[in-house]
C-alpha positions in Angstrom: 9.7 -6.4 -15.9 12.8 -5.0 -14.1 10.6 -2.0 -13.1 7.9 -4.3 -11.6 10.5 -6.5 -9.4 12.0 -3.3 -8.5 8.5 -1.9 -7.0 7.6 -5.2 -5.6 11.5 -5.4 -3.7 11.3 -1.5 -2.4 8.0 -1.7 -1.3 7.6 -5.1 0.3 10.4 -4.0 2.5 7.9 -1.4 4.3 5.2 -3.8 4.2 3.6 -2.4 1.0 2.4 -4.2 -1.6 3.3 -1.8 -4.6 0.2 -0.4 -6.3 0.9 3.4 -6.8 4.5 1.9 -8.6 2.2 -0.4 -11.0 0.2 2.1 -11.8 3.1 4.5 -12.8 4.9 1.9 -14.7 1.9 0.8 -16.9 1.2 4.6 -17.3 4.3 5.1 -18.5 4.4 1.7 -20.8 1.3 3.4 -22.5 -1.6 0.0 -21.0 -4.8 0.8 -20.8 -6.2 2.6 -18.2 -9.2 0.3 -17.7 -6.3 -2.4 -17.5 -4.1 -0.6 -14.9 -6.5 -0.7 -11.8 -7.7 -4.2 -11.7 -3.8 -5.4 -12.6 -2.4 -2.9 -9.6 -4.9 -4.7 -7.5 -4.2 -8.3 -8.6 -0.9 -7.7 -8.0 -0.9 -6.0 -4.8 -2.5 -9.1 -3.5 0.1 -11.5 -4.4 2.8 -9.1 -2.8 0.6 -8.3 0.3 0.2 -11.9 1.0 3.8 -12.5 1.1 4.5 -9.4 3.2 1.8 -10.7 5.7 3.4 -13.9 6.0 6.6 -12.3 6.6 6.3 -9.5 9.0 4.0 -12.1 11.1 6.8 -14.3 11.0 9.2 -11.8 12.5 6.5 -11.4 15.5 5.9 -7.7 14.3 2.2 -8.3 13.7 -0.6 -6.4 16.3 -4.0 -7.6 15.4 -5.7 -5.2 18.0 -3.9 -2.6 15.7 -5.4 -3.4 12.6 -8.7 -4.4 13.4 -10.7 -1.1 13.5 -9.1 -0.1 10.2 -10.2 -3.0 8.8 -13.6 -2.4 9.8 -13.7 0.8 8.4 -12.2 0.3 5.2 -13.4 -2.7 4.4 -17.0 -1.5 2.9 -15.5 1.6 1.5 -13.1 0.0 -0.5 -15.7 -2.3 -1.9 -17.4 0.7 -2.9 -14.7 2.6 -4.4 -14.2 -0.6 -6.8 -17.6 -0.1 -8.1 -17.0 3.8 -9.1 -15.8 5.5 -12.1 -14.6 8.9 -10.9 -12.8 11.5 -12.5 -9.3 10.9 -10.5 -7.3 13.9 -11.0 -8.2 16.0 -8.1 -7.9 13.1 -5.9 -4.7 12.4 -7.0 -3.5 16.0 -7.2 -4.4 16.0 -3.1 -3.0 12.6 -2.1 0.2 13.2 -4.0 0.4 16.5 -1.9 0.1 14.3 1.2 2.1 11.9 0.5 5.3 14.6 -0.5 4.5 15.8 3.3 4.4 12.6 4.8 7.5 11.6 3.2 9.5 15.1 4.5 8.0 14.8 8.1 8.9 11.2 8.6 12.6 11.8 6.8 13.0 15.0 9.5 12.0 12.9 12.2 13.0 9.4 11.7 15.7 9.4 14.4 13.4 10.8 16.9 12.5 8.0 19.7 8.4 8.2 20.7 6.3 6.4 22.7 4.1 4.2 21.6 0.2 5.1 22.2 -2.9 3.0 22.4 -4.6 2.7 18.9 -8.4 4.8 19.3 -10.9 3.1 17.9 -13.5 5.3 16.5 -10.5 7.6 14.6 -8.8 4.6 13.1 -12.4 3.1 11.9 -12.5 6.8 10.3 -9.2 6.7 9.0 -9.8 3.3 7.5 -12.9 4.4 5.8 -11.2 7.4 3.8 -8.3 5.1 3.2 -10.5 2.1 1.7 -12.8 4.5 -0.3 -9.5 5.9 -1.9 -7.7 2.5 -2.2 -10.9 1.3 -4.4 -11.0 4.6 -6.8 -7.3 4.7 -7.2 -6.5 1.2 -7.9 -4.2 1.1 -4.6 -4.4 -0.5 -1.6 -3.8 2.2 1.1 -0.7 1.3 2.8 1.2 4.4 1.5 -1.4 6.4 3.7 -1.9 4.0 6.9 1.9 3.4 7.5 2.7 7.2 7.8 -0.2 7.9 9.7 0.3 4.9 12.2 3.8 6.5 13.0 3.0 10.2 12.8 0.0 9.5 15.4 2.8 7.3 17.4 0.4 4.1 17.2 3.0 1.8 15.9 6.7 1.4 15.7 7.7 1.2 12.3 7.8 -2.5 11.8 4.5 -2.7 13.2 2.9 -0.3 11.0 4.6 -2.2 8.2 3.3 -5.8 9.7 -0.3 -3.8 9.8 -0.5 -2.4 6.3 0.4 -5.6 4.8 -2.9 -7.3 5.6 -4.7 -4.1 5.2 -3.7 -3.8 1.9 -4.4 -7.3 1.2 -8.2 -6.7 2.3 -8.3 -3.6 0.8 -7.1 -4.8 -2.5 -9.4 -8.1 -2.3 -12.5 -5.9 -1.7 -11.8 -3.2 -4.2 -11.4 -6.1 -6.8 -15.0 -7.2 -5.5 -16.4 -4.0 -6.0 -15.1 -4.2 -9.9 -16.8 -7.5 -10.3 -15.9 -10.8 -12.3 -14.8 -8.9 -15.1 -12.0 -7.8 -14.3 -10.4 -11.0 -15.1 -11.2 -9.8 -18.7 -9.4 -6.7 -17.8 -5.6 -8.1 -17.0 -3.1 -7.4 -19.8 -2.0 -10.6 -21.6 1.4 -10.5 -19.7 -0.4 -10.7 -16.5 1.1 -14.0 -15.3 4.8 -12.4 -16.1 3.9 -9.7 -14.2 2.9 -11.6 -11.2 6.0 -14.3 -11.4 8.2 -11.3 -11.4 6.5 -9.3 -8.2 6.2 -12.6 -6.4 10.1 -12.4 -6.6 10.8 -9.0 -5.8 8.3 -9.5 -2.7 9.9 -12.6 -1.5 12.7 -10.5 -1.2 11.9 -7.7 0.1 9.8 -8.4 2.9 12.1 -10.9 3.9 14.5 -8.2 4.3 12.1 -5.8 5.9 10.4 -8.2 8.4 13.7 -9.8 9.3 16.8 -8.3 8.7 16.3 -4.4 8.5 16.5 -2.4 11.6 13.6 0.2 11.7 15.9 2.9 11.2 16.5 1.4 8.1 12.7 0.9 7.1 11.4 4.8 8.0 14.4 5.9 5.2 13.2 3.5 2.5 9.2 4.2 3.3 10.2 8.2 2.7 11.7 7.1 -0.5 8.6 4.9 -1.1 6.3 8.1 -0.2 8.3 10.1 -2.1 8.0 8.3 -4.9 4.6 7.2 -4.6 3.6 11.0 -3.9 5.5 12.4 -7.5 3.2 9.5 -9.0 0.2 11.0 -8.0 1.0 14.5 -9.3 2.7 13.6 -12.2 1.4 10.3 -14.0 
């Protein structure tokens, strides 16, 4: 239970919900693969809801930044949820991409960059790709969206976190819809306990990220989150 709490707290600081972390914890614990994806998505919804509220209350949310990514991702996350494919090749490639993003953000986190306007069509295409992988892997997609927003100079660290949280929320709901009503029967017997623990961690983490921590600290934590997520994709 402590591992679920730690994942929710750490990820919520940067506007994420912890899907990739929950998957790693459950895989190590020997939970059935048929239970892992719907459980991770359901926990995502809880923590992403909290993070969305806290970062919006902090004044960091930008609806125009979120919209094109949601338009692209929503149908593709649903489609990904309906599919059952061999995930090993996807996870290896995504793990390497996350590790590269972690290194890039860590190496440039002190640089001051000018935020550029988001480009509609590229943002929709990015959203579609992330949405598909979100549904397939049982994650919300924030671990991909946030570094892209920062590396493309489309958002500040706190704006990226504030947009990633609702992006994860919508993708997780859409992916669960793709899995169908049967996802209820796939949830493990201890799901209620997991839910209580991640809500507690999410509340603390989102409050820190949305109201207290400076942008430099959020970037450093994001780099650590991406490093953990990338390692999980490669080795779990």
